[in-house]
C-alpha positions, 0 to 999 in steps of 0.5 A, spaced: 708 513 950 704 513 956 702 520 959 705 521 966 701 518 972 701 521 979 706 517 984 713 516 987 718 513 983 722 510 989 730 511 990 734 505 987 728 503 982 727 505 975 721 504 970 720 497 969 726 495 973 730 498 968 738 500 969 742 501 963 750 501 962 752 506 958 759 508 957 761 505 964 756 509 967 749 507 970 743 510 968 736 508 971 730 511 968 725 515 973 720 518 968 718 518 961 713 522 957 713 525 950 714 531 953 720 529 958 724 524 960 729 523 966 734 518 969 738 518 975 746 517 973 752 514 977 758 516 974 764 512 976 771 516 977 774 517 970 768 516 966 765 521 961 760 523 956 764 526 950 762 532 947 755 532 943 749 536 941 742 535 942 739 538 936 731 537 939 732 538 946 733 542 952 737 538 957 738 539 965 742 536 970 741 536 978 748 534 982 746 530 988 753 528 989 760 529 987 763 534 982 763 534 974 767 538 970 764 541 964 766 543 957 760 548 955 760 551 948 767 551 948 768 553 955 770 549 961 766 549 968 764 545 973 758 543 978 758 540 985 752 537 989 746 542 989 748 545 982 743 545 976 747 545 969 742 548 964 744 545 957 740 548 951 739 545 945 744 546 939 750 548 945 755 543 945 757 540 951 761 534 955 761 532 962 767 529 965 768 526 972 776 527 973 775 526 981 776 520 985 769 520 987 763 517 984 758 522 981 750 522 982 746 526 979 739 527 976 738 528 968 732 530 964 731 532 957 725 536 954 722 534 950 724 526 950 725 526 942 729 519 941 733 519 947 730 513 951 731 509 944 738 511 944 739 509 951 736 502 949 740 501 943 747 503 947 745 499 953 744 493 948 751 493 944 755 487 945 761 492 946 760 500 946 765 502 940 766 509 939 765 509 932 758 505 933 756 509 939 757 515 934 753 512 929 747 510 933 747 517 936 746 520 930 740 516 928 737 519 934 738 526 934 744 526 938 751 529 934 757 527 938 764 531 937 771 529 938 773 529 945 778 533 948 785 530 948 785 530 956 778 527 957 780 521 961 
């Protein structure tokens, strides 16, 4: 991994023109160093990130547009534009767009660990079948948990 360079990553641009399709969402990586990794995420209505745990990272989400419903350490919550979601390592969390509007937000993790590689792997799957996603994530230090019954 390269050290951070000074500059501006423009809106609608990602590192090296990368844009990933993951679980029906679009992730555009913005920065990547050994210490941190950030990406812009677009979550269409009805999409979600199933409950999971990062064992090696702290994760943050800055809400730009819309509303995310959260399952955070077994408790329900939500975040809207301007809110910052803090997700410490080893705390189970899931993210759900239950609204009829698109959510846009900026995610980042510290340290990067193996998350960038996981996103490439997920994006590269011919079909993102739940069992395959869970197995690949486990190899990249992200442990998925069963989704709640009303996740959709």
